[in-house]
ROMARTI-25489 format. One line per field, with one value per residue (C-alpha): x, y, z; residue in one letter; chain. Coordinates in nm, 3 decimals. Each point is the difference from the previous one (the first is absolute). Layout:
<pts>
c1 = [X; ...]
c2 = [Y; ...]
c3 = [Z; ...]
type = [A; ...]
mol = [A; ...]
</pts>
This chain:
<pts>
c1 = [11.233; -0.361; 0.117; 0.227; -0.288; -0.229; 0.266; 0.055; -0.375; -0.043; 0.294; -0.166; -0.310; 0.215; 0.165; -0.319; 0.025; -0.335; 0.002; -0.363; 0.099; 0.261; -0.103; 0.026; 0.267; -0.275; -0.111; 0.362; 0.042; -0.331; 0.118; 0.328; -0.165; -0.271; 0.033; -0.159; 0.288; -0.174; 0.003; -0.150; 0.263; -0.043; -0.054; 0.309; 0.090; -0.051; 0.376; 0.044; 0.045; -0.267; 0.254; 0.202; 0.317; 0.105; 0.302; 0.174; 0.267; 0.250; 0.221; 0.336; 0.057; 0.363; 0.110; -0.265; -0.092; -0.332; -0.103; -0.312; -0.150; -0.279; -0.207; -0.227; -0.219; -0.119; -0.201; 0.174; -0.253]
c2 = [5.650; -0.089; -0.267; 0.249; 0.249; -0.271; -0.104; 0.360; 0.059; -0.320; 0.109; 0.336; -0.186; -0.222; 0.294; 0.181; 0.131; -0.146; -0.382; -0.010; 0.187; -0.263; -0.289; -0.364; -0.208; -0.168; 0.343; 0.097; -0.314; 0.074; 0.355; -0.126; -0.276; 0.221; 0.030; 0.348; 0.165; 0.326; -0.015; 0.274; 0.220; 0.025; 0.332; 0.188; -0.064; 0.294; 0.061; 0.020; 0.358; 0.139; 0.168; -0.213; 0.182; 0.042; 0.211; 0.068; 0.266; 0.005; 0.301; -0.015; 0.352; -0.070; -0.060; 0.193; -0.315; -0.165; -0.347; -0.101; -0.348; -0.073; -0.296; -0.024; -0.277; -0.005; -0.241; -0.044; -0.069]
c3 = [5.329; 0.083; 0.245; 0.179; 0.030; 0.139; 0.252; 0.115; 0.034; 0.203; 0.218; 0.066; 0.120; 0.226; 0.181; 0.100; 0.357; 0.110; 0.002; -0.114; -0.318; -0.094; -0.226; 0.101; -0.172; -0.202; -0.125; -0.080; -0.210; -0.172; -0.080; -0.147; -0.205; -0.154; -0.376; -0.009; 0.184; 0.098; 0.380; 0.211; 0.164; 0.379; 0.176; 0.113; 0.365; 0.235; 0.023; -0.377; -0.130; -0.231; -0.227; -0.242; 0.113; 0.362; 0.076; 0.330; 0.020; 0.286; 0.073; 0.178; 0.135; 0.095; -0.358; -0.198; -0.188; -0.067; -0.098; -0.186; 0.009; -0.248; -0.098; -0.299; -0.134; -0.357; -0.209; -0.336; -0.272]
type = [M; K; L; A; K; K; M; M; T; A; A; L; W; C; I; Q; T; K; P; E; D; R; P; S; M; D; K; V; L; E; M; L; E; E; E; D; G; D; L; Q; I; P; N; K; P; Y; F; C; P; Q; D; P; L; V; E; D; V; G; V; D; N; S; S; N; S; W; T; S; Y; G; T; S; V; S; D; P; K]
mol = [A; A; A; A; A; A; A; A; A; A; A; A; A; A; A; A; A; A; A; A; A; A; A; A; A; A; A; A; A; A; A; A; A; A; A; A; A; A; A; A; A; A; A; A; A; A; A; A; A; A; A; A; A; A; A; A; A; A; A; A; A; A; A; A; A; A; A; A; A; A; A; A; A; A; A; A; A]
</pts>
């Protein structure tokens, strides 16, 4: 489980929108090989919602129906 968390954290660093915020491949390997395992989480990108739950609701007036699309992210401990 620790390896998966390290891999996800390294991936978050690698997808930063600003190239200067992304680590070099040497740094990525260093992050993955560290024994400690507690990597710093990068800042949220500007397009990332502040709330853990984002919900969009669409209404179709012709059929009186509505559709809800939601996304949530949680950190199981």
